[in-house]
A tleap script that builds the chain and sets N, CA, C and O, in Angstrom:
source leaprc.protein.ff14SB
mol = sequence {
  NMET ASN LEU PRO PRO ASN VAL THR SER ARG
  ALA PHE GLU ARG LEU ALA GLU ILE GLY ALA
  ALA ALA GLN GLY GLN ALA LEU ARG VAL ALA
  VAL GLU GLY GLY GLY CYS SER GLY PHE GLN
  TYR GLU ILE ALA LEU ASP THR ARG LYS ASP
  ASP ASP LEU VAL LEU GLU GLY ASN GLY GLU
  ALA VAL LEU ILE ASP GLU VAL SER LEU PRO
  PHE LEU ALA GLY ALA THR ILE ASP PHE SER
  GLU GLU LEU ILE GLY ALA ARG PHE VAL ILE
  ASP ASN PRO ASN ALA THR SER SER CYS GLY
  CYS GLY THR SER PHE SER CMET
}
set mol.1.N position { 60.143 29.866 -74.686 }
set mol.1.CA position { 59.154 28.987 -74.062 }
set mol.1.C position { 58.475 29.715 -72.904 }
set mol.1.O position { 59.132 30.399 -72.118 }
set mol.2.N position { 57.173 29.564 -72.809 }
set mol.2.CA position { 56.419 30.205 -71.731 }
set mol.2.C position { 56.558 29.431 -70.435 }
set mol.2.O position { 56.545 28.200 -70.423 }
set mol.3.N position { 56.691 30.164 -69.357 }
set mol.3.CA position { 56.748 29.532 -68.040 }
set mol.3.C position { 55.372 29.030 -67.648 }
set mol.3.O position { 54.378 29.705 -67.917 }
set mol.4.N position { 55.283 27.865 -67.020 }
set mol.4.CA position { 53.976 27.404 -66.544 }
set mol.4.C position { 53.525 28.267 -65.370 }
set mol.4.O position { 54.351 28.915 -64.726 }
set mol.5.N position { 52.246 28.283 -65.089 }
set mol.5.CA position { 51.765 29.008 -63.914 }
set mol.5.C position { 52.348 28.399 -62.634 }
set mol.5.O position { 52.731 27.230 -62.604 }
set mol.6.N position { 52.405 29.204 -61.602 }
set mol.6.CA position { 52.887 28.784 -60.292 }
set mol.6.C position { 51.707 28.826 -59.316 }
set mol.6.O position { 50.877 29.733 -59.380 }
set mol.7.N position { 51.636 27.859 -58.429 }
set mol.7.CA position { 50.596 27.832 -57.406 }
set mol.7.C position { 51.292 27.943 -56.052 }
set mol.7.O position { 52.222 27.189 -55.763 }
set mol.8.N position { 50.843 28.882 -55.228 }
set mol.8.CA position { 51.473 29.073 -53.926 }
set mol.8.C position { 51.073 27.984 -52.946 }
set mol.8.O position { 50.048 27.323 -53.114 }
set mol.9.N position { 51.888 27.806 -51.930 }
set mol.9.CA position { 51.570 26.825 -50.892 }
set mol.9.C position { 50.281 27.211 -50.174 }
set mol.9.O position { 49.526 26.340 -49.742 }
set mol.10.N position { 50.023 28.518 -50.044 }
set mol.10.CA position { 48.780 28.981 -49.388 }
set mol.10.C position { 47.555 28.528 -50.177 }
set mol.10.O position { 46.540 28.165 -49.581 }
set mol.11.N position { 47.633 28.545 -51.514 }
set mol.11.CA position { 46.509 28.086 -52.343 }
set mol.11.C position { 46.291 26.583 -52.172 }
set mol.11.O position { 45.155 26.128 -52.034 }
set mol.12.N position { 47.393 25.809 -52.181 }
set mol.12.CA position { 47.261 24.365 -51.974 }
set mol.12.C position { 46.727 24.062 -50.569 }
set mol.12.O position { 45.927 23.141 -50.404 }
set mol.13.N position { 47.154 24.817 -49.563 }
set mol.13.CA position { 46.665 24.613 -48.196 }
set mol.13.C position { 45.165 24.861 -48.110 }
set mol.13.O position { 44.449 24.132 -47.423 }
set mol.14.N position { 44.687 25.896 -48.809 }
set mol.14.CA position { 43.248 26.187 -48.804 }
set mol.14.C position { 42.469 25.060 -49.486 }
set mol.14.O position { 41.392 24.683 -49.024 }
set mol.15.N position { 43.006 24.525 -50.577 }
set mol.15.CA position { 42.349 23.394 -51.238 }
set mol.15.C position { 42.277 22.195 -50.309 }
set mol.15.O position { 41.280 21.473 -50.300 }
set mol.16.N position { 43.331 21.976 -49.524 }
set mol.16.CA position { 43.323 20.871 -48.563 }
set mol.16.C position { 42.264 21.108 -47.485 }
set mol.16.O position { 41.598 20.165 -47.058 }
set mol.17.N position { 42.101 22.356 -47.041 }
set mol.17.CA position { 41.067 22.675 -46.043 }
set mol.17.C position { 39.678 22.407 -46.602 }
set mol.17.O position { 38.795 21.922 -45.894 }
set mol.18.N position { 39.496 22.723 -47.863 }
set mol.18.CA position { 38.214 22.471 -48.530 }
set mol.18.C position { 37.990 20.976 -48.700 }
set mol.18.O position { 36.851 20.508 -48.695 }
set mol.19.N position { 39.086 20.221 -48.852 }
set mol.19.CA position { 38.998 18.781 -49.068 }
set mol.19.C position { 38.705 18.434 -50.508 }
set mol.19.O position { 38.007 17.459 -50.786 }
set mol.20.N position { 39.237 19.227 -51.431 }
set mol.20.CA position { 38.948 19.022 -52.853 }
set mol.20.C position { 39.352 17.630 -53.318 }
set mol.20.O position { 38.550 16.943 -53.950 }
set mol.21.N position { 40.578 17.195 -53.021 }
set mol.21.CA position { 41.052 15.885 -53.481 }
set mol.21.C position { 40.226 14.758 -52.883 }
set mol.21.O position { 39.955 13.762 -53.553 }
set mol.22.N position { 39.827 14.910 -51.632 }
set mol.22.CA position { 39.015 13.888 -50.976 }
set mol.22.C position { 37.656 13.736 -51.662 }
set mol.22.O position { 37.025 12.682 -51.586 }
set mol.23.N position { 37.219 14.800 -52.329 }
set mol.23.CA position { 35.951 14.769 -53.066 }
set mol.23.C position { 36.169 14.386 -54.528 }
set mol.23.O position { 35.224 14.388 -55.318 }
set mol.24.N position { 37.423 14.053 -54.895 }
set mol.24.CA position { 37.732 13.682 -56.272 }
set mol.24.C position { 37.790 14.868 -57.207 }
set mol.24.O position { 37.610 14.720 -58.416 }
set mol.25.N position { 38.045 16.071 -56.644 }
set mol.25.CA position { 38.064 17.275 -57.467 }
set mol.25.C position { 39.369 18.043 -57.282 }
set mol.25.O position { 40.180 17.743 -56.406 }
set mol.26.N position { 39.537 19.036 -58.136 }
set mol.26.CA position { 40.690 19.927 -58.079 }
set mol.26.C position { 40.206 21.328 -58.443 }
set mol.26.O position { 39.078 21.508 -58.903 }
set mol.27.N position { 41.063 22.303 -58.235 }
set mol.27.CA position { 40.715 23.678 -58.593 }
set mol.27.C position { 41.009 23.890 -60.068 }
set mol.27.O position { 42.150 23.735 -60.504 }
set mol.28.N position { 39.989 24.242 -60.838 }
set mol.28.CA position { 40.183 24.545 -62.263 }
set mol.28.C position { 40.280 26.055 -62.413 }
set mol.28.O position { 39.427 26.801 -61.931 }
set mol.29.N position { 41.343 26.493 -63.095 }
set mol.29.CA position { 41.521 27.902 -63.425 }
set mol.29.C position { 41.502 27.993 -64.946 }
set mol.29.O position { 42.334 27.391 -65.624 }
set mol.30.N position { 40.551 28.748 -65.472 }
set mol.30.CA position { 40.390 28.876 -66.921 }
set mol.30.C position { 40.258 30.348 -67.285 }
set mol.30.O position { 39.915 31.181 -66.446 }
set mol.31.N position { 40.534 30.652 -68.541 }
set mol.31.CA position { 40.362 31.999 -69.076 }
set mol.31.C position { 39.297 31.912 -70.159 }
set mol.31.O position { 39.352 31.058 -71.044 }
set mol.32.N position { 38.318 32.821 -70.066 }
set mol.32.CA position { 37.231 32.858 -71.043 }
set mol.32.C position { 37.091 34.278 -71.566 }
set mol.32.O position { 37.482 35.238 -70.902 }
set mol.33.N position { 36.528 34.402 -72.762 }
set mol.33.CA position { 36.225 35.720 -73.299 }
set mol.33.C position { 35.094 36.342 -72.514 }
set mol.33.O position { 34.215 35.634 -72.022 }
set mol.34.N position { 35.103 37.661 -72.390 }
set mol.34.CA position { 34.048 38.369 -71.677 }
set mol.34.C position { 34.607 39.159 -70.523 }
set mol.34.O position { 35.812 39.402 -70.452 }
set mol.35.N position { 33.743 39.560 -69.625 }
set mol.35.CA position { 34.179 40.389 -68.514 }
set mol.35.C position { 34.325 41.830 -68.978 }
set mol.35.O position { 34.290 42.100 -70.179 }
set mol.36.N position { 34.485 42.737 -68.063 }
set mol.36.CA position { 34.533 44.154 -68.416 }
set mol.36.C position { 35.849 44.564 -69.061 }
set mol.36.O position { 35.941 45.666 -69.601 }
set mol.37.N position { 36.880 43.705 -69.023 }
set mol.37.CA position { 38.171 44.060 -69.614 }
set mol.37.C position { 38.556 43.193 -70.810 }
set mol.37.O position { 39.655 43.357 -71.340 }
set mol.38.N position { 37.710 42.295 -71.248 }
set mol.38.CA position { 37.992 41.476 -72.427 }
set mol.38.C position { 38.098 39.990 -72.157 }
set mol.38.O position { 37.556 39.183 -72.911 }
set mol.39.N position { 38.794 39.616 -71.082 }
set mol.39.CA position { 38.914 38.213 -70.666 }
set mol.39.C position { 38.519 38.129 -69.199 }
set mol.39.O position { 38.596 39.115 -68.466 }
set mol.40.N position { 38.100 36.955 -68.785 }
set mol.40.CA position { 37.779 36.773 -67.369 }
set mol.40.C position { 38.246 35.404 -66.904 }
set mol.40.O position { 38.301 34.447 -67.675 }
set mol.41.N position { 38.582 35.339 -65.620 }
set mol.41.CA position { 38.995 34.088 -65.012 }
set mol.41.C position { 37.770 33.322 -64.552 }
set mol.41.O position { 36.834 33.904 -64.003 }
set mol.42.N position { 37.778 32.036 -64.773 }
set mol.42.CA position { 36.751 31.131 -64.252 }
set mol.42.C position { 37.474 30.215 -63.278 }
set mol.42.O position { 38.387 29.487 -63.666 }
set mol.43.N position { 37.071 30.250 -62.023 }
set mol.43.CA position { 37.714 29.452 -60.978 }
set mol.43.C position { 36.642 28.618 -60.293 }
set mol.43.O position { 35.688 29.156 -59.732 }
set mol.44.N position { 36.808 27.292 -60.345 }
set mol.44.CA position { 35.803 26.400 -59.765 }
set mol.44.C position { 36.416 25.036 -59.476 }
set mol.44.O position { 37.463 24.689 -60.022 }
set mol.45.N position { 35.762 24.273 -58.624 }
set mol.45.CA position { 36.173 22.890 -58.401 }
set mol.45.C position { 35.652 22.059 -59.563 }
set mol.45.O position { 34.517 22.234 -60.005 }
set mol.46.N position { 36.494 21.151 -60.056 }
set mol.46.CA position { 36.134 20.372 -61.238 }
set mol.46.C position { 36.930 19.064 -61.225 }
set mol.46.O position { 37.798 18.863 -60.376 }
set mol.47.N position { 36.625 18.195 -62.161 }
set mol.47.CA position { 37.377 16.948 -62.315 }
set mol.47.C position { 38.365 17.092 -63.467 }
set mol.47.O position { 38.199 17.934 -64.349 }
set mol.48.N position { 39.383 16.264 -63.437 }
set mol.48.CA position { 40.456 16.323 -64.428 }
set mol.48.C position { 39.985 15.831 -65.788 }
set mol.48.O position { 39.212 14.879 -65.897 }
set mol.49.N position { 40.479 16.516 -66.835 }
set mol.49.CA position { 40.251 16.107 -68.216 }
set mol.49.C position { 41.598 15.722 -68.821 }
set mol.49.O position { 42.642 16.142 -68.322 }
set mol.50.N position { 41.582 14.937 -69.877 }
set mol.50.CA position { 42.812 14.389 -70.462 }
set mol.50.C position { 43.836 15.443 -70.867 }
set mol.50.O position { 45.036 15.218 -70.707 }
set mol.51.N position { 43.391 16.596 -71.390 }
set mol.51.CA position { 44.342 17.585 -71.900 }
set mol.51.C position { 44.738 18.649 -70.867 }
set mol.51.O position { 45.376 19.637 -71.227 }
set mol.52.N position { 44.374 18.467 -69.601 }
set mol.52.CA position { 44.695 19.448 -68.562 }
set mol.52.C position { 46.165 19.419 -68.156 }
set mol.52.O position { 46.777 18.353 -68.076 }
set mol.53.N position { 46.722 20.596 -67.903 }
set mol.53.CA position { 47.985 20.690 -67.178 }
set mol.53.C position { 47.615 20.545 -65.715 }
set mol.53.O position { 46.710 21.228 -65.236 }
set mol.54.N position { 48.300 19.665 -64.995 }
set mol.54.CA position { 48.000 19.431 -63.587 }
set mol.54.C position { 49.179 19.905 -62.759 }
set mol.54.O position { 50.298 19.416 -62.918 }
set mol.55.N position { 48.925 20.863 -61.871 }
set mol.55.CA position { 49.925 21.378 -60.940 }
set mol.55.C position { 49.572 20.825 -59.573 }
set mol.55.O position { 48.466 21.050 -59.082 }
set mol.56.N position { 50.506 20.096 -58.944 }
set mol.56.CA position { 50.201 19.399 -57.702 }
set mol.56.C position { 51.028 19.899 -56.534 }
set mol.56.O position { 52.178 20.311 -56.686 }
set mol.57.N position { 50.407 19.850 -55.359 }
set mol.57.CA position { 51.085 20.207 -54.125 }
set mol.57.C position { 50.198 19.912 -52.939 }
set mol.57.O position { 48.980 20.074 -53.022 }
set mol.58.N position { 50.783 19.483 -51.839 }
set mol.58.CA position { 50.041 19.245 -50.599 }
set mol.58.C position { 48.901 18.242 -50.794 }
set mol.58.O position { 47.881 18.314 -50.108 }
set mol.59.N position { 49.082 17.299 -51.742 }
set mol.59.CA position { 48.038 16.310 -52.001 }
set mol.59.C position { 46.866 16.842 -52.794 }
set mol.59.O position { 45.873 16.138 -52.974 }
set mol.60.N position { 46.960 18.070 -53.273 }
set mol.60.CA position { 45.878 18.714 -54.019 }
set mol.60.C position { 46.372 19.036 -55.427 }
set mol.60.O position { 47.559 18.903 -55.723 }
set mol.61.N position { 45.442 19.464 -56.297 }
set mol.61.CA position { 45.808 19.764 -57.674 }
set mol.61.C position { 45.067 20.994 -58.181 }
set mol.61.O position { 43.956 21.308 -57.753 }
set mol.62.N position { 45.731 21.680 -59.115 }
set mol.62.CA position { 45.135 22.785 -59.859 }
set mol.62.C position { 45.184 22.386 -61.324 }
set mol.62.O position { 46.217 21.933 -61.817 }
set mol.63.N position { 44.062 22.556 -62.021 }
set mol.63.CA position { 43.920 22.150 -63.420 }
set mol.63.C position { 43.841 23.371 -64.325 }
set mol.63.O position { 43.153 24.344 -64.018 }
set mol.64.N position { 44.561 23.304 -65.451 }
set mol.64.CA position { 44.490 24.376 -66.444 }
set mol.64.C position { 44.364 23.718 -67.812 }
set mol.64.O position { 45.175 22.866 -68.174 }
set mol.65.N position { 43.348 24.114 -68.569 }
set mol.65.CA position { 43.126 23.523 -69.891 }
set mol.65.C position { 44.096 24.116 -70.912 }
set mol.65.O position { 44.679 25.176 -70.686 }
set mol.66.N position { 44.260 23.418 -72.040 }
set mol.66.CA position { 45.200 23.822 -73.099 }
set mol.66.C position { 44.944 25.223 -73.629 }
set mol.66.O position { 45.888 25.969 -73.888 }
set mol.67.N position { 43.690 25.585 -73.790 }
set mol.67.CA position { 43.341 26.891 -74.356 }
set mol.67.C position { 43.720 28.020 -73.398 }
set mol.67.O position { 44.172 29.075 -73.841 }
set mol.68.N position { 43.546 27.816 -72.113 }
set mol.68.CA position { 43.831 28.850 -71.119 }
set mol.68.C position { 45.313 28.991 -70.804 }
set mol.68.O position { 45.756 30.043 -70.342 }
set mol.69.N position { 46.070 27.948 -71.049 }
set mol.69.CA position { 47.478 27.925 -70.651 }
set mol.69.C position { 48.296 29.103 -71.175 }
set mol.69.O position { 49.032 29.696 -70.386 }
set mol.70.N position { 48.219 29.481 -72.451 }
set mol.70.CA position { 49.024 30.623 -72.912 }
set mol.70.C position { 48.677 31.936 -72.197 }
set mol.70.O position { 49.548 32.784 -72.003 }
set mol.71.N position { 47.419 32.105 -71.808 }
set mol.71.CA position { 46.991 33.320 -71.112 }
set mol.71.C position { 47.515 33.367 -69.676 }
set mol.71.O position { 47.621 34.441 -69.084 }
set mol.72.N position { 47.839 32.202 -69.123 }
set mol.72.CA position { 48.276 32.101 -67.725 }
set mol.72.C position { 49.766 31.821 -67.584 }
set mol.72.O position { 50.236 31.538 -66.482 }
set mol.73.N position { 50.518 31.896 -68.681 }
set mol.73.CA position { 51.957 31.627 -68.637 }
set mol.73.C position { 52.642 32.560 -67.642 }
set mol.73.O position { 52.515 33.780 -67.741 }
set mol.74.N position { 53.359 31.992 -66.694 }
set mol.74.CA position { 54.084 32.770 -65.693 }
set mol.74.C position { 53.230 33.372 -64.596 }
set mol.74.O position { 53.748 34.087 -63.739 }
set mol.75.N position { 51.929 33.100 -64.601 }
set mol.75.CA position { 51.031 33.660 -63.578 }
set mol.75.C position { 51.215 32.933 -62.246 }
set mol.75.O position { 51.708 31.805 -62.202 }
set mol.76.N position { 50.812 33.593 -61.169 }
set mol.76.CA position { 50.831 32.993 -59.842 }
set mol.76.C position { 49.403 32.888 -59.331 }
set mol.76.O position { 48.668 33.875 -59.296 }
set mol.77.N position { 49.022 31.687 -58.938 }
set mol.77.CA position { 47.691 31.428 -58.374 }
set mol.77.C position { 47.863 31.346 -56.869 }
set mol.77.O position { 48.652 30.543 -56.371 }
set mol.78.N position { 47.129 32.171 -56.151 }
set mol.78.CA position { 47.287 32.295 -54.700 }
set mol.78.C position { 45.909 32.293 -54.047 }
set mol.78.O position { 44.881 32.325 -54.723 }
set mol.79.N position { 45.914 32.255 -52.723 }
set mol.79.CA position { 44.671 32.397 -51.958 }
set mol.79.C position { 44.845 33.599 -51.048 }
set mol.79.O position { 45.859 33.718 -50.360 }
set mol.80.N position { 43.873 34.482 -51.039 }
set mol.80.CA position { 43.953 35.722 -50.273 }
set mol.80.C position { 42.787 35.827 -49.299 }
set mol.80.O position { 41.639 35.558 -49.652 }
set mol.81.N position { 43.096 36.218 -48.080 }
set mol.81.CA position { 42.065 36.496 -47.077 }
set mol.81.C position { 42.189 37.954 -46.666 }
set mol.81.O position { 43.207 38.372 -46.114 }
set mol.82.N position { 41.144 38.722 -46.940 }
set mol.82.CA position { 41.116 40.140 -46.620 }
set mol.82.C position { 39.816 40.466 -45.912 }
set mol.82.O position { 38.947 39.604 -45.776 }
set mol.83.N position { 39.675 41.697 -45.462 }
set mol.83.CA position { 38.450 42.114 -44.782 }
set mol.83.C position { 37.225 41.963 -45.673 }
set mol.83.O position { 36.130 41.688 -45.182 }
set mol.84.N position { 37.402 42.142 -46.984 }
set mol.84.CA position { 36.262 42.055 -47.892 }
set mol.84.C position { 35.915 40.630 -48.279 }
set mol.84.O position { 34.893 40.394 -48.923 }
set mol.85.N position { 36.760 39.670 -47.891 }
set mol.85.CA position { 36.465 38.276 -48.186 }
set mol.85.C position { 37.716 37.477 -48.502 }
set mol.85.O position { 38.824 38.013 -48.547 }
set mol.86.N position { 37.520 36.208 -48.715 }
set mol.86.CA position { 38.613 35.289 -49.036 }
set mol.86.C position { 38.337 34.706 -50.406 }
set mol.86.O position { 37.200 34.369 -50.739 }
set mol.87.N position { 39.420 34.589 -51.213 }
set mol.87.CA position { 39.231 34.076 -52.571 }
set mol.87.C position { 40.568 33.664 -53.165 }
set mol.87.O position { 41.629 34.076 -52.695 }
set mol.88.N position { 40.497 32.842 -54.209 }
set mol.88.CA position { 41.673 32.533 -54.991 }
set mol.88.C position { 41.923 33.726 -55.908 }
set mol.88.O position { 40.989 34.260 -56.507 }
set mol.89.N position { 43.181 34.142 -56.018 }
set mol.89.CA position { 43.539 35.297 -56.838 }
set mol.89.C position { 44.646 34.902 -57.815 }
set mol.89.O position { 45.403 33.962 -57.574 }
set mol.90.N position { 44.722 35.632 -58.909 }
set mol.90.CA position { 45.722 35.353 -59.937 }
set mol.90.C position { 46.522 36.621 -60.210 }
set mol.90.O position { 45.963 37.662 -60.556 }
set mol.91.N position { 47.826 36.518 -60.051 }
set mol.91.CA position { 48.740 37.598 -60.420 }
set mol.91.C position { 49.285 37.217 -61.791 }
set mol.91.O position { 50.130 36.331 -61.907 }
set mol.92.N position { 48.795 37.892 -62.827 }
set mol.92.CA position { 49.092 37.512 -64.204 }
set mol.92.C position { 49.991 38.555 -64.866 }
set mol.92.O position { 49.545 39.673 -65.125 }
set mol.93.N position { 51.255 38.206 -65.147 }
set mol.93.CA position { 52.156 39.167 -65.778 }
set mol.93.C position { 51.782 39.484 -67.229 }
set mol.93.O position { 52.305 40.441 -67.800 }
set mol.94.N position { 50.894 38.703 -67.828 }
set mol.94.CA position { 50.461 38.924 -69.208 }
set mol.94.C position { 49.354 39.967 -69.316 }
set mol.94.O position { 49.102 40.492 -70.401 }
set mol.95.N position { 48.696 40.271 -68.212 }
set mol.95.CA position { 47.583 41.218 -68.216 }
set mol.95.C position { 48.119 42.645 -68.296 }
set mol.95.O position { 48.987 43.037 -67.516 }
set mol.96.N position { 47.596 43.414 -69.244 }
set mol.96.CA position { 47.999 44.816 -69.362 }
set mol.96.C position { 47.110 45.724 -68.525 }
set mol.96.O position { 47.512 46.829 -68.159 }
set mol.97.N position { 45.924 45.266 -68.226 }
set mol.97.CA position { 45.026 45.991 -67.334 }
set mol.97.C position { 44.020 45.016 -66.763 }
set mol.97.O position { 43.810 43.935 -67.313 }
set mol.98.N position { 43.396 45.398 -65.658 }
set mol.98.CA position { 42.382 44.538 -65.044 }
set mol.98.C position { 41.314 45.416 -64.416 }
set mol.98.O position { 41.513 46.612 -64.206 }
set mol.99.N position { 40.180 44.800 -64.120 }
set mol.99.CA position { 39.105 45.543 -63.486 }
set mol.99.C position { 39.303 45.534 -61.973 }
set mol.99.O position { 40.164 44.820 -61.460 }
set mol.100.N position { 38.529 46.305 -61.281 }
set mol.100.CA position { 38.657 46.427 -59.838 }
set mol.100.C position { 38.377 45.143 -59.082 }
set mol.100.O position { 38.922 44.946 -57.996 }
set mol.101.N position { 37.544 44.262 -59.619 }
set mol.101.CA position { 37.203 43.033 -58.900 }
set mol.101.C position { 38.292 41.963 -59.034 }
set mol.101.O position { 38.314 41.000 -58.268 }
set mol.102.N position { 39.209 42.137 -60.023 }
set mol.102.CA position { 40.305 41.200 -60.199 }
set mol.102.C position { 39.973 39.945 -60.970 }
set mol.102.O position { 40.825 39.066 -61.099 }
set mol.103.N position { 38.754 39.829 -61.492 }
set mol.103.CA position { 38.399 38.618 -62.239 }
set mol.103.C position { 38.400 38.848 -63.740 }
set mol.103.O position { 38.229 37.898 -64.505 }
set mol.104.N position { 38.589 40.080 -64.178 }
set mol.104.CA position { 38.577 40.414 -65.594 }
set mol.104.C position { 39.874 41.136 -65.950 }
set mol.104.O position { 40.381 41.932 -65.159 }
set mol.105.N position { 40.416 40.856 -67.152 }
set mol.105.CA position { 41.668 41.481 -67.548 }
set mol.105.C position { 41.749 41.607 -69.051 }
set mol.105.O position { 40.963 40.999 -69.777 }
set mol.106.N position { 42.708 42.403 -69.521 }
set mol.106.CA position { 42.979 42.497 -70.959 }
set mol.106.C position { 44.448 42.253 -71.194 }
set mol.106.O position { 45.267 42.376 -70.284 }
set mol.107.N position { 44.776 41.906 -72.429 }
set mol.107.CA position { 46.166 41.612 -72.804 }
set mol.107.C position { 46.580 42.504 -73.949 }
set mol.107.O position { 47.715 42.419 -74.418 }
savepdb mol mol.pdb
quit
């Protein structure tokens, strides 16, 4: 059985700062074909759909659709603040390689 993705407390804290739940939204993390390495992450605020896996913490939620779930099994969704900017990041143990920007990967 595949492990579900994990969301760090830092990611949930950032969603709370944004006020996603107060706006009736959650962070959607999806995997789509494309990108320079074959697959790419799509990360955006969205509303819940019936078939979503919902990961909750700190009064906030992260949504993952059924199709993306196998690609994100065991992954960690985090929030990173660096000199080059702040963003949600995904540490995906299923990725065999990724591009320099971190939004594209291959399996």
